N, C-alpha and C positions, 0 to 999 in steps of 0.2 A: 292551410297545408301544415302538416306535422313537421316540427323542427328536427333536423338531422344532425347527428354529432360528427365532428371532424375526427375524433379519436375516442376510444373507450379506455378506461383504466379499472382494473380489477385489483382490489386490496386497499381498504380504507383505513390503514394504520396511519401514523403521523406522516411518513414520507409520501404515501399515496395521496392523502388529502391535500397536502401542501403542493404537490406537483399539479394536481387538478386545479387548485386555486391560481397557481402560477400560469397555467395554460389559459384559464379563463381571463386573467388580467391582460393577457397578450392577444385576446380577441378570438380564441378558439372555443368551440362548443364541445364539452366533454361529457361523455356518458359514464356515470359512476356506478360501479357494481361491486358487490361484496358477497362472500359466501353466507355470512350472517346478514340477512336482508334488513334487519332492523337498523343496522349501522348506516345503510343507505338513507333511510328516513331521517335518522338523527343528523346526518351530515347535511342533508338538504334543509332541515329546519334550523340548523345552527350555523356552522362555519360557512356553508355554501348558500345561505339564505340571501335572496336578492341577486344571485348570479345567473348565468345562462346554463349552469350545470344541470344535466338531465339525469334522473335516477332510473335504474333498471333493477328489477327484482328477480330476473332469471337470465340465463345465457341467451335464450331465444329472444326475449324482449330487447336485450342489449344489442344483439345482431341486427334486429329490425330497425333500431334507432340510428344506425351508422350509415354514413355515406360510403359508396363503393369507390375504390377498393378499401376494405375495412382495415383499420389499424387498431389493434388491441394491445394495451400495455399491461403487463403483469407486475404488481408490486407485492408479491407473496414470498413466504419463507423459502429459502433455497432448498433444493433437494426434491423430495417426493411431491411436495405441494405444487411445484412447477410442472412436473410431469403429469400429475393428475389434472391440473387446469388445462394444459395443452390437449390432453385426450378428451376433455369435456368440450373444448372449443372446436376441434377439427371437424366433426361431423356437420357442423353448421356453417363452415367457411367455404369460400369459392376460390378457384385458382386466382392468384394475384393478391389475395388478402395477406395481411402481415401480422404476425405475433411478435411482440417485443417483451423480452424479459429484462426488467430494470432492477432486479435484485442482485445480491452478491453471489451469483451462481459460480460453481466450479467450472473453469474453462473447458475441461474435457467433457463435462455434461453439455455445455453449450455447443461444442463441436458435434456431439451425437445428436442433439435436438435439431440443430440446423439441417443436418443431413436428412433426418427423418421427415421434418416438415417440408423441406424442399422436394423430397421424393414424392410428396402428395400434391405438389403443384402450388403450395403456398410459400410465402417468404418468411424469414426469421431473422430477428435481431437480438443479440445479447449485448446489453449496454451497461457499462458502469455508470453509476450516478453518485457523485461525491459532494458532500457539503452539509450533510446532516439535515436536521429539521429546518434550520434557517436557510440553508442553501436551496433546498427543495422549494421553499416558498419564494425566495427572492432571486434565485439564480444559481444553480449548481454547475459543477463541471460534469460534462456528459461525454462518455467514451464509447460510441456505438461501433459494433462490428457484426458481421453475419452475411446475409445474402446481399450482394452488391446492389441488386435491383430494388432493394427495399429503401435504400438511402434517399432517393428522390421523394419517396412517400412521406418521410418524417423530417427531412432536412429543415424545412422552414419552421416547423413546430419546435424541434429541438434547439435550433439556433436562437429562436425567439425567447425561449424560456431559460436558456443557459446564462451563466455568469459572463460578464464582459471584462476584458482587460482595460487598463487605463486608456488605450487608444481606440476602444470600442469594439475590438475583435471578440467574437464569440468563443467561449471556452468549450467548444464542441466541434469535432471534426470526425469524419469517417476514419476508423482505425485500420480495418482490414477484414479479411474473410472469417467466417465461422466464429471461433472462440477468441479472436484477437481483442475485441473490446473488453471482454471479461478478464482476459489475461492482463491487459494494461491496468484495469482497475485493481486486480490482485497485486500487481507490482506497486501501484499507488499505495495500497493499504500496507504492504510490507515496508515501504519507506516510512509510512506513518508510524508503524510499530517502532522502527529504529529511532525516528525523531523523538517520539514520546519518551522512550527509555533513556535516551541521551539527556533530555531535559530533566528527567527524574533524577538521574545521577548527579547532574550539576546541582540540583536542589538538595540532594542528600549530602553532598560535600559541603555546601554552604551552611546547612542546618546543623549537621552532626560533626562536621570537621571544624568549621570556623565558629559555629555557635550563633549564627544569625537568626533573628526571628522573622516571622512572616512579613511584617511591615518593611523591614530592611530588604528582604528579598524581592518584595514588590517593587521597590525603588530600583533595584538592580535590573530586574527583568524589563522594567519600563525603559531604562537606559539602553539595554541590549537591543531593544526593538527599534532603536534608531541607527543600528549598525548593520553589518552584513547579515546579521541574524534576523532582521525584520521579517516576521512571518506570523501567520495565524496562531500557530501553537505557542510561540513566545508571547504573543498578545494575550491569549486566554490564560496562560500561566500567570502573567502579570495580574490579571483581573481576579483569578482564583485566590492568589495570595493576599489580596486586599479585602476579600469578602469576609464579613463578620457574622457569627452566629447570633442568635437572639440575646445571648448574654454579653455580647460585645467582644468575645474572643474569636480568634481566627477559626473559621470552619474547617480549614484544611487539617488542622491539628486534631480534629475529632473524627476524621474519616478512617475507617478500617483499612489497613495496608494489605489488602488482597485484591488481585486483578484477574479478570477472566479474559478469554480470547475466543472470538466467534469463528475462527477457522481460516481466514484469508492469510494471516501471517504464517500459520502452519502450512497451508497449501503452497505458499511461495517457497518456504524452506524445503518442502518435499520436492517441488519442481526443480529447485536448485540442485538437489542431490541427484535427481533423475538426469539432469542435463550436465552435471559435473561442473557447475559454476559456484565458486566459493562465496556465497552470500552469507558470510559469517555473522555480520552485525545484526541482520534481521532475524536470523535463527537465534542468536543470543538474546534478542529482545523478547522472542516468544518464550524461551526458557526462563527468562527473568520473571515473566508473568506466572509461569508454572511454579517457580520457587516461591513467589509471593503467596500462592494459593495454599501452600502447606503451612498456614499460619500457626496452627496448634503445635505442630512439630517444632517450628522455630521458637515458639515460646518456651517449650521444654528445653530445647538445645541451648537457649540463651542462659539457662541456669547451670549448664554443665560445661559447655565449651568456652575456653578463654581466648582472648585476643589481646592485642597490644594495649598498653595503658598510656601510651604517649599522647599528649595533647598538642594541637597545632600551636606553634609559637612564632610563626613567621610574619611577614608583612601581609596583612589582610587584604589591603587594596590591590597589591601586586598579585596575590594568589587568586583573587576574584577575576582579575583580567586574564590570568592563566587559564582559569576554568572557562571563560568565554571563548578563548582561542581553541582550547581543547574541544569544546562543543562544536565550534565551527569546523575544525579539521575532521572530526568524527562524522559530522553531518555530510561533508563532502564524500566520505567513504560510503555512507548509506546510499546516497544518490548514485554514486559510481557503481556500486554493486547492483542496484536496481536496474540501471541501464545495461550493465553487462548481461544480466539474466534475460532481459527483453531481447537483446541482440541474438543470444543463443537460441531462445525460443522461436524467434522469427525464422531462423535457419531450419530448426527442427520441424516446424509446422507450416512452412511455406508462406509466411506472411511477409508483406513488404511494409515495414513500420517506418514512419517518419519521426525520428526521435526528437528533432527540434519542435515539430508540431505537437508531440506528446507533452513536452515541457510546457508549451503554451496552454494546453488543455488544463494543466494544473496551476496556471498562473493566478487564477482567481476562482472563487466559489468553493474550492475543495479544501479539505482539512490540511493538506501540506502546502497550501499556497504561500508563496514567499517571493521576494525580489530576487532571490537566489536563482530562480528558474529562468530568468532572462539571460543569465550568464550561461546556463546550459544550452538554451536556444542558440545563443551566439556561437558557442563551441561547435555545435552540429551544423550551423550555417557555414562556418568556416571550413569544416571538414566533415561532410556527411558520412564518411567511412571511419570516423574516429572510433577506435577500439575501446578506449577507456577514458573517462573524464579526467583521470589523474594525469594523463600525458598532454592534455590541453594546456597551453601556455599560462592562461589565467589561473586555472585550478592548481597547476604544479607550483606556481609562484605563491599562491595564497596558502596552500597547505605547508609549503616550505617555511613561510613566515610564522606559522603556528606551531611548528614542530617542537621547539624548545619548551613552550608552555605545555603542550600535550604530554610530553615525557615527564615534566615536573609534576603535573597534576596526578598522573597515574602512580608515580613513585610516592608522592605524598599520601595518596589514598591507600596504598599498600602499607605504608608506615603506620597510618592511623587505623588500619583494619576496616576501612569502608569499602564495600564491594562496588566496583565500577566495571561490570562485565562488558558493557557496550563500548565504553571508552577503550578498554583494554584490547578487545578483539579488533576494533577498528585500527588501532595502532599496529597490532600484530599483522593484520592484513596489509597495511601500508608497507611495513618492513619486509614482509614476504614478497609483495609485488615488485618492490624495487631491488630485490636481491637477484643478482646474476646466478648465484649458486645457492641451492637449498639442499638439505641433507637427504633428499630422496634417493641419492646414489646409494647411501647405506641401506635405506629401506629396500631398494631393488636387490641389493646383494643379499639381504636377509631373506627375501622372498625366493630368490634363486637357490639359496642354501637349503631352506627347508622344503621347498616345493618345486624346485627346478623350473621356475616360471620365466627364466631368461631376463636379460637386461640389454640395453644399448650401450655403446661406448662413445666417449667424446672424440676419439680418434678415428671413428668409422662413420660412414654415411647413416643418417637417420633411417629407421626402418629395417636395419640389419640387427638381428638379435643373437645373443650369445648365451651359452650356459657353461658354468664352471663346475667341475667335480671338486667341491671345496674340501672334502675330507679324504679323498682318495678311495672312499668306499661307496660313493653314491652312484657312480656310473656317469656316462656321458649323454644319456638320452634325456632331452628336455621335455617338460610338460608343454601344454599349449600356452601361448602367450596371451595374457589378458591384463586388463588395466584396473581391476577391482582393488 
């Protein structure tokens, strides 16, 4: 009797291959398929040799090799490739079969695709998968959403292959309808952008502000990884700083300082603007990458534009501890903004998100995994309706204890002419969020002056709008009220 597959996976790049091997290790028979069929043969002859993995050289063959209801996971490039693959599959599927998009797809595309596939009688999942090559092979964080009826079909497989927390819990749970899974993955990646930029700014301050070499910073990051900053990104930064090139010199010092971005950070920033949520740190992290990319312009500008010539002359040990606390405080802002955005998106798109559960999805396997997330889980367990992490007792106390260091670090960076956009915008958000009064009263007066857009008054009920004839020449008729 011909062996039948439990699930198929299309797309044999690094993530796809490693997920297949992970599934195989956990007792599942996987049908491997790829647009370039020679990659199927190479995979079977090399990485998958001796496994239960079955190769398929066409969609028809792949379908014939699957148990019903069929489960087909796509690990292809986001965008048109996903749509094209879905269209290729649909004529061969039966009602109740399930398509799973495991790539970094834009959540609005996932909403559209789920509706379309469901309309044809099939099921659809858009799932975030985080952890990179190693995570895919050994256990990633998995964030599935889509057709609720699809979850029982993949639950056992996904939980088996996912990362596990120290207590053995799977870093995989159903997130919500249609695009919820990919939205949560987008938020994960946005926080990742923020975390990485903050760490880079700490590195910049120590290297160019204090004058530390890679070995000294390696020691510092190793120590930081024993504190509240204990996380995967701090851990790998420690290792990167210790890595030597063939000539014995630190490899980090030879890497070109330009960075790209694949889109998820930008998508999160756009979504924050659409929803009116001030996700300032993550947007600034995206812009920092954009600024790094104009390397040739920066090289020229460096010969023309001047900055301060002052050198750091303070207590190095104390300043490094200040940097650690500034990094911790800013990291809290990054997570707070990410959860703010998910809360607003849930209202906008009708999702019922469990924020404590989401924190645990990220506790292991993914790029932003850290002990920090257990505190986020505890905050939402204590108050499921928590509007902002900053007003949780633990986080309010922690960020308060870091505040002096945070301000000193940014002031010193400005004095030395070292850019710290993420540190700075994080503090600006904190100061804005804790301010009972902001200067938007003047802004509203300006808008009413030039455009008759009206304003509300402190001494009148909210929702009552007023217009003033500021010059005596403008008249008393107001424009429509809007909040742009």
